[in-house]
ZAMIVO-543830 format. One line per 2 residues: number of its first residue (from 1); their letters; for each residue y negated, x negated, z of N, C-alpha, C, CB. Coordinates in steps of 0.05 Angstrom, whole numbers, always signed. Atoms other than C-alpha are relative to their C-alpha. Glycine has a CB too. Example, Ala and Ser with C-alpha at 12.3 -4.5 7.8 and 13.67 -1.06 7.14 Angstrom:
<atoms>
1> AS> +24 -18 +0 +90 -246 +156 -24 -18 +0 -1 +20 +25 ~ +24 +16 -1 +21 -273 +143 -22 +15 +14 -9 -9 -29
</atoms>
This chain:
<atoms>
1> XX> +30 -18 +0 -1 +4 +2 -27 -21 -3 -4 +17 +34 ~ +21 +17 +1 -44 -54 -13 -29 +3 -9 +8 -18 -12
3> XX> +19 -10 +12 -90 -22 -57 -14 +28 +8 +8 -1 -23 ~ +15 -24 -14 -100 +39 -13 -22 -4 +28 +24 +19 +11
5> XX> +22 -3 -18 -159 +51 +25 +1 +13 +24 -19 +11 -12 ~ -12 -16 -17 -137 +67 +88 -25 +16 +19 +21 -18 +16
7> XX> +20 -10 -14 -205 +83 +123 -10 +25 -16 -21 -21 +5 ~ +6 -20 +10 -215 +139 +75 +21 +28 +6 -3 -9 -25
9> XX> -21 -18 -4 -149 +173 +102 -4 +16 +21 +23 -12 +5 ~ -1 -15 -27 -170 +192 +167 -24 +19 +8 +1 -19 +21
11> XX> +27 -18 -6 -216 +247 +196 +0 -8 +30 +2 +38 -6 ~ +3 +8 -18 -240 +222 +255 -17 +17 +21 -7 -22 -7
13> XX> +7 -17 -17 -254 +274 +309 +13 +0 +29 +2 +22 -12 ~ -8 -1 -30 -243 +294 +384 +29 +2 +2 -13 +24 +16
15> XX> -23 -11 +1 -178 +328 +372 +19 -23 -8 -1 +23 -18 ~ -16 +25 +9 -151 +269 +330 +8 -18 +21 -15 -16 -18
17> XX> -1 +17 -16 -167 +218 +380 +13 +5 +27 -22 -7 +0 ~ -9 -13 -31 -142 +257 +439 +32 +12 -3 -24 +30 +11
19> XX> -29 -6 +8 -74 +283 +409 +14 -15 -16 +3 +23 -10 ~ -14 +14 +19 -56 +237 +351 +5 -31 -2 -11 +6 -19
21> XX> +2 +33 +8 -75 +166 +356 +7 -15 +25 -31 -10 -10 ~ -9 +20 -20 -46 +112 +399 -6 -25 -10 +30 +1 +6
23> XX> +6 +28 +5 -58 +38 +400 +23 -7 -23 +2 -19 +30 ~ -20 +15 +19 -25 -7 +345 +25 -8 +13 -12 -25 -12
25> XX> -25 +1 -12 +52 -11 +359 +12 -31 -4 +19 +23 -15 ~ -11 +33 -4 +82 -79 +377 +34 +3 -14 +0 -12 +42
27> XX> -28 +0 +12 +152 -96 +349 +21 +10 +26 +9 -34 -10 ~ -19 -18 -20 +187 -74 +421 -7 +27 -2 -1 -6 +31
29> XX> +3 -35 +7 +160 -3 +413 +5 +2 -22 -28 +16 +3 ~ -15 -10 +25 +177 +4 +344 +30 -2 +4 -8 -17 -25
31> XX> -32 +0 +0 +250 -15 +363 +10 +23 +21 +12 -31 +8 ~ -6 -24 -13 +248 +30 +419 -1 +27 -7 -12 -1 +17
33> XX> +7 -30 +15 +219 +90 +381 +25 +4 -15 -29 +0 -23 ~ -19 +0 +22 +270 +77 +325 +27 +9 +18 +2 -33 -18
35> XX> -26 -2 -16 +328 +77 +379 -4 +30 +14 +3 -28 +25 ~ +2 -24 -16 +300 +138 +417 +3 +26 -23 -32 +1 +19
37> XX> -1 -16 +23 +294 +174 +344 +30 +7 -8 -14 -15 -23 ~ -24 -3 +3 +369 +163 +333 +11 -25 -17 +5 +28 -11
39> XX> -7 +22 +17 +374 +94 +298 -13 -3 -28 +27 +2 -4 ~ +13 +0 +30 +332 +112 +239 -26 -21 +1 -12 +33 -10
41> XX> +20 +23 +1 +288 +48 +218 -24 +13 -22 +17 -33 -13 ~ +22 -21 +15 +224 +74 +198 -12 -20 -24 -28 +12 +26
43> XX> +9 +15 +26 +193 +51 +130 -15 -20 +8 -16 +16 -19 ~ +20 +22 -2 +152 -15 +128 -24 +9 -9 +7 -24 -14
45> XX> +26 -10 +4 +98 +22 +102 -13 +15 +17 -2 +12 -21 ~ +5 -15 -28 +93 +69 +162 -9 -18 +21 +25 +15 +10
47> XX> +3 +12 -20 +93 +12 +204 -29 -17 -4 +24 -16 +5 ~ +23 +17 +9 +41 -30 +164 -25 +22 +2 +6 -13 -35
49> XX> +24 -21 -10 -9 +38 +165 -3 -1 +28 +5 +30 -7 ~ +7 -1 -26 +1 +43 +238 -10 -26 +19 +22 +11 +9
51> XX> +14 +21 -11 -17 -25 +254 -27 -2 -6 +12 -22 -6 ~ +32 -3 +13 -87 -7 +215 -11 +20 +23 -2 +16 -37
53> XX> +5 -18 -21 -90 +55 +255 +26 +16 +6 -25 +19 -9 ~ -27 -6 -4 -32 +90 +288 -3 +30 +5 +15 -18 +23
55> XX> +2 -35 +1 -34 +168 +276 -29 +5 -1 +13 +19 +28 ~ +22 -17 +2 -87 +215 +268 +1 +22 -21 -23 -15 -5
57> XX> +2 -24 +15 -112 +279 +234 -9 -15 -26 -22 +24 +13 ~ +3 +10 +25 -125 +265 +157 -23 +15 -12 +24 +3 -15
59> XX> +22 -14 +15 -186 +278 +115 +11 +1 -28 -30 -17 +1 ~ -14 -4 +27 -144 +265 +51 +26 +13 +6 +4 -28 -17
61> XX> -18 -15 -10 -98 +317 +71 +19 +25 -20 -16 +10 +21 ~ -13 -17 +19 -79 +355 +6 +25 -13 -16 -22 +9 -19
63> XX> -22 +12 +10 -12 +336 -19 +11 +17 -32 +24 +1 +26 ~ -10 -10 +27 +9 +352 -99 +28 +7 +9 -2 -23 -26
65> XX> -34 -4 +1 +78 +387 -103 +10 +13 -26 +12 +22 +25 ~ -5 -6 +30 +116 +397 -165 +11 +30 +1 +22 -21 -15
67> XX> -8 -24 +5 +139 +463 -147 -11 +18 +22 +29 +1 -4 ~ +15 -15 -21 +108 +527 -110 +15 +4 +31 -5 +31 -12
69> XX> -9 +0 -32 +114 +532 -29 -12 +24 +8 -10 -25 +19 ~ +8 -25 -9 +97 +591 +14 -26 -10 +6 +16 +15 +22
71> XX> +27 +9 -2 +29 +546 +25 -16 +11 -25 -2 -33 +2 ~ +23 -2 +29 +3 +548 -48 +23 -2 -25 -28 -34 -4
73> XX> -20 +3 +24 +37 +546 -117 +0 -27 -9 -7 +17 -24 ~ -5 +29 +9 +23 +469 -125 -8 -22 +18 -13 -6 -24
75> XX> +3 +25 -23 +4 +433 -59 +5 +14 +27 -34 -17 +0 ~ -3 -8 -26 +14 +434 +9 -22 -11 +13 +25 -7 +13
77> XX> +19 +9 -8 -36 +415 +64 +11 -13 +30 -21 +22 -1 ~ -17 +18 -22 -20 +355 +118 -25 +5 +21 +8 -40 -9
79> XX> +25 +2 -28 -61 +364 +192 -2 -27 +6 +8 +15 +34 ~ +4 +24 -16 -43 +299 +220 +28 -13 -3 -10 +7 +32
81> XX> -25 +12 +1 +5 +243 +219 +2 -17 +27 +2 -18 -28 ~ -9 +8 -25 +46 +224 +279 +2 -30 +5 +26 +12 +4
83> XX> -5 +25 -6 +35 +162 +312 +26 -16 +9 -15 -2 +14 ~ -22 +9 -11 +89 +115 +325 +0 -11 +31 +7 -19 -18
85> XX> -2 +2 -26 +99 +120 +400 +9 +24 +14 -23 -8 +10 ~ -7 -24 -14 +107 +171 +456 -22 +10 +16 +23 -3 +17
87> XX> +20 -11 -19 +42 +181 +495 -17 +22 -19 -20 -26 +14 ~ +21 -20 +18 -2 +225 +440 +21 +22 +0 -11 -11 -35
89> XX> -13 -30 +3 +19 +298 +442 +18 +1 -25 -23 +24 -4 ~ -17 +5 +32 +35 +284 +363 +5 -18 -4 -9 +4 -25
91> XX> -11 +26 +10 +71 +222 +362 +25 +2 -5 -2 -22 +16 ~ -26 -3 +4 +136 +213 +340 +21 +9 +24 +8 -23 -11
93> XX> -19 -8 -27 +170 +217 +409 -20 +13 +25 +16 -33 +14 ~ +17 -10 -13 +113 +255 +438 +8 +28 +14 -21 +1 -16
95> XX> -9 -25 -8 +113 +321 +470 +3 +24 -21 -17 +8 +21 ~ -1 -19 +28 +105 +359 +401 +10 -19 -21 -32 +14 -11
97> XX> -8 +15 +21 +142 +303 +363 +25 +8 -18 +5 -24 +11 ~ -21 -2 +22 +201 +295 +319 +27 +15 +15 +9 -35 -13
99> XX> -21 -12 -19 +255 +314 +375 -6 +25 +6 +3 -14 +24 ~ +14 -29 -7 +213 +375 +395 +9 +20 -22 -36 -2 +0
101> XX> +0 -12 +25 +215 +401 +324 +31 +12 -2 -8 -23 -23 ~ -25 -4 +5 +294 +397 +324 +13 +17 +21 +13 -25 -2
103> XX> -9 -9 -21 +308 +422 +391 -9 +23 +8 -2 -14 +17 ~ +20 -27 -4 +253 +477 +400 +2 +18 -22 -31 -6 +2
105> XX> +5 -22 +25 +246 +502 +330 +27 -4 -15 -30 -7 -24 ~ -19 +0 +20 +314 +483 +300 -3 -7 -27 +7 +21 -2
107> XX> +7 +9 +22 +288 +443 +249 +24 -23 -9 -29 -9 +2 ~ -22 +13 +7 +350 +413 +206 -4 -32 +12 +4 +3 -33
109> XX> +3 +26 -13 +368 +340 +233 +6 -14 -31 +24 -9 +29 ~ -2 +10 +22 +355 +307 +166 -13 -33 -1 -13 +22 -19
111> XX> +16 +25 -8 +313 +245 +199 -18 +1 +17 -12 -11 -19 ~ +20 +4 -18 +252 +240 +227 -29 +14 -10 -2 -30 +5
113> XX> +22 -12 +9 +192 +288 +229 -27 -11 +6 +1 +23 +8 ~ +25 +22 -5 +126 +248 +215 -30 +13 +2 -2 -23 -26
115> XX> +26 -14 +4 +70 +302 +200 +0 +29 +4 -9 -6 -25 ~ +8 -30 +1 +42 +373 +212 -12 +8 -17 -14 +9 +18
117> XX> +12 -12 +23 +13 +426 +178 -18 +21 +13 +20 +11 -21 ~ +13 -16 -13 -39 +478 +193 +15 +27 +1 -26 +0 -11
119> XX> -16 -30 -6 +18 +535 +197 +13 -2 +29 +28 +7 -25 ~ -14 -9 -24 +29 +526 +273 +24 -10 +1 +2 +26 +2
121> XX> -27 +11 -4 +94 +490 +265 +20 +15 -17 +8 +1 +29 ~ -17 -15 +15 +126 +535 +213 +4 -20 -28 -13 +33 -4
123> XX> -9 +24 +18 +121 +475 +160 -4 -26 +9 -13 +0 -24 ~ +6 +26 -4 +131 +404 +168 +3 -19 -20 +13 -8 +20
125> XX> -8 +24 +22 +136 +339 +133 +21 -23 +16 -31 -18 -13 ~ -19 +16 -7 +194 +291 +146 +6 -23 -17 +20 +15 +4
127> XX> -11 +20 +17 +227 +229 +123 +26 +9 +1 -3 -29 +7 ~ -28 -11 +6 +295 +247 +93 +16 -19 -3 +2 +16 -21
129> XX> -10 +17 +4 +347 +201 +107 +29 +1 -10 -3 -11 +19 ~ -32 -11 +11 +409 +240 +77 +14 -18 -20 -2 +29 -15
131> XX> -13 +15 +24 +418 +201 +13 -2 -28 +10 -16 +5 -30 ~ +10 +23 -1 +390 +134 +38 +16 -11 +24 -32 +0 +1
133> XX> -16 +8 -28 +431 +127 +113 -27 -4 +17 +22 -30 -1 ~ +21 +1 -23 +393 +111 +175 -16 -30 -5 +19 +3 +33
135> XX> +15 +27 +1 +373 +37 +152 -10 -5 -32 +22 -27 +10 ~ +5 +1 +22 +354 +58 +80 -30 +9 -7 +18 +13 -11
137> XX> +25 -8 +10 +283 +79 +47 +3 +30 -3 -7 -14 -27 ~ -7 -27 +6 +281 +152 +60 -23 +13 -19 +3 +16 +28
139> XX> +18 -21 +11 +245 +203 +15 -21 +19 +21 +20 +19 -16 ~ +15 -19 -21 +189 +245 +45 +1 +35 -17 -40 -14 +4
141> XX> +1 -28 +0 +197 +318 +45 -14 +24 +15 +19 +4 +2 ~ +11 -21 -13 +168 +387 +64 +19 +20 +6 -21 +11 -14
143> XX> -21 -20 -12 +212 +431 +109 -11 +24 +10 +16 -12 +21 ~ +11 -31 -7 +194 +508 +107 +14 +15 +21 +0 +20 -26
145> XX> -14 -12 -23 +218 +541 +173 +0 +31 -13 -17 -4 +32 ~ +6 -30 +12 +189 +610 +136 +20 +8 -27 -35 +2 -10
147> XX> -16 -3 +25 +241 +598 +78 +29 -10 +9 -13 -19 -26 ~ -24 +5 -3 +302 +588 +117 +5 -35 +0 +14 +17 -22
149> XX> -1 +30 -5 +283 +509 +133 +8 -11 -36 +30 -10 +30 ~ -1 +10 +30 +281 +499 +49 -14 -27 +2 -16 +21 -23
151> XX> +13 +27 +5 +270 +427 +38 -6 -7 -31 +20 -24 +12 ~ +10 +2 +22 +225 +410 -18 -7 -34 -5 -24 +19 +0
153> XX> +5 +31 +6 +219 +333 -47 -34 -3 -3 +18 -11 -33 ~ +31 +7 +10 +142 +308 -43 -1 -22 -13 -21 -3 +21
155> XX> +4 +28 +12 +151 +233 -55 +26 -15 +8 -28 -15 +12 ~ -26 +14 -8 +209 +184 -61 -3 -19 +20 +13 -13 -21
157> XX> +4 +16 -23 +179 +138 -6 -22 +2 +14 +2 -23 -4 ~ +27 -3 -19 +128 +138 +52 -27 -6 -17 +1 -23 +27
159> XX> +22 +17 +9 +80 +90 +11 -11 +19 -24 +10 -32 -11 ~ +3 -16 +18 +84 +139 -51 -16 +30 +14 +29 +1 -13
161> XX> +15 -25 -7 +62 +199 -4 -25 -7 +7 +12 +16 +22 ~ +29 +10 -8 +6 +165 +27 -18 -3 -23 +0 -29 +15
163> XX> +16 +2 +22 -24 +144 -37 +0 +25 -13 +8 -20 -18 ~ +5 -20 +15 -12 +207 -69 -17 +27 +16 +29 +7 -10
165> XX> +21 -24 -18 -57 +250 -12 -27 -6 -17 -7 -7 +42 ~ +27 -4 +7 -123 +272 -35 -22 +17 +13 +2 +8 -22
167> XX> +21 -19 -11 -185 +305 -18 -16 +7 -22 -18 -11 +24 ~ +6 -5 +26 -193 +344 -80 -15 +28 +2 +26 -2 -18
169> XX> +11 -22 -3 -248 +396 -90 +13 +20 -14 -25 -2 -5 ~ -9 -21 +16 -205 +436 -140 +16 +19 +25 +19 -12 -28
171> XX> -13 -19 -20 -175 +464 -70 -24 +9 +16 +24 -14 +20 ~ +25 -9 -13 -244 +495 -52 +6 +17 +26 -17 +17 -22
173> XX> -3 -15 -21 -217 +549 -11 +21 -16 +27 +13 +29 -13 ~ -16 +14 -21 -161 +504 +27 -16 -16 +16 +20 -17 -12
175> XX> +20 +11 -11 -216 +462 +43 -19 +7 +22 -10 -4 -15 ~ +14 -10 -24 -258 +500 +79 +16 +14 +23 -19 +19 -10
177> XX> -23 -10 -26 -196 +535 +117 -1 -25 +18 +38 +6 -12 ~ -9 +23 -19 -181 +465 +140 -22 -9 +15 +12 -24 -15
179> XX> +22 +5 -10 -253 +447 +157 -8 +20 +26 -18 +1 -22 ~ +1 -16 -14 -256 +511 +195 +19 -7 +27 +6 +21 -15
181> XX> -21 +6 -16 -190 +495 +233 -1 -25 +16 +20 +0 -15 ~ +8 +27 -16 -213 +424 +250 -22 +8 +20 -12 -24 -20
183> XX> +21 -5 -24 -272 +455 +285 +8 +15 +23 -24 +15 -8 ~ -10 -10 -23 -233 +498 +327 +18 -18 +11 +11 +25 -4
185> XX> -12 +16 -17 -188 +445 +345 -12 -15 +15 +14 -11 -8 ~ +26 +14 -20 -246 +404 +368 -6 +11 +25 -28 +1 -12
187> XX> +12 -15 -27 -271 +460 +411 +21 +6 +18 -15 +28 -6 ~ -28 -6 -21 -198 +472 +441 +4 -24 +11 +30 +10 -15
189> XX> -2 +26 -10 -193 +397 +452 -20 -3 +31 -12 -22 -28 ~ +24 +6 -26 -258 +398 +496 +5 +18 +18 -35 +2 -6
191> XX> -5 -20 -20 -238 +456 +530 +28 -5 +12 -3 +29 -13 ~ -28 +4 -14 -170 +427 +549 +18 +17 -7 +1 +2 +28
193> XX> -23 -20 +7 -131 +482 +510 +24 -9 -8 -6 +18 -21 ~ -25 +9 +11 -58 +470 +497 +2 +5 -24 +22 +9 +10
195> XX> -5 -6 +26 -42 +468 +422 +27 +7 -3 -6 -21 -17 ~ -27 -5 -1 +17 +486 +412 +13 -10 -27 +5 +31 +6
197> XX> -18 +16 +6 +209 +384 -107 +28 +11 -6 -1 -17 +20 ~ -27 -10 +5 +281 +397 -95 +12 +13 +19 +17 -18 -5
199> XX> -6 -20 -15 +310 +454 -63 +24 -9 +14 +2 +24 -14 ~ -26 +7 -18 +365 +439 -7 +10 +23 +20 -8 -26 +18
201> XX> -3 -13 -21 +373 +502 +26 +30 -1 +10 -9 +25 -4 ~ -23 -1 -12 +447 +498 +35 +7 -28 +23 +20 +3 -24
203> XX> -4 +25 -4 +445 +423 +50 -17 -2 +23 -4 -17 -22 ~ +20 +8 -18 +387 +426 +98 +6 -3 +28 -19 +17 -1
205> XX> -14 +2 -28 +427 +435 +165 +18 -22 +8 +15 +23 +4 ~ -16 +21 +4 +473 +378 +150 -13 -21 +10 +7 -3 -25
207> XX> +12 +23 -10 +453 +322 +199 +12 -28 -9 +0 +2 +28 ~ -7 +24 +16 +451 +253 +172 +19 -10 +19 -25 -20 -8
209> X> -18 +11 -13 +512 +213 +189 -3 -22 +15 +16 -4 -14
</atoms>
């Protein structure tokens, strides 16, 4: 991701700093997070990005999709990327992290859930290790709880996913909605309120061996 301008990626706001962002992870923390997640090796590009900024809400949050989803005919929106850590509420091993999605929401055990959407938990972004194994390079997928946990391909790898994100004015209505939601999130954080491709319907619930 050498050519990606990471500073343009993030939306710096109170909610992001208080709920998503953690300090840059060291090798020992990364190893412990990978072990806690079930032995999944995190993509090198994810680790590289985390050493620049570890988690946060996204400004470049529009993700083009090759097929319609329950959100829109041609794209989805990503709220924030989870930090590699366990102290932030929205971190990989945090209170609303990857295991929470599997245990409390019954999301399929296909890998690691790395990002949320504006749907309050009904759609998630995940690293899908089913084809590559726990030590391989996972694809990035969109998992839709409202469509029986349908899994749709977003990108073949994490770097392609991040580089494909955009802040595109052709999605003006979504952009206004997202900005309104960020404003509400900021207000909720200040008041300390709690937050709450390829179709794989049949295979989605099969855990990674």
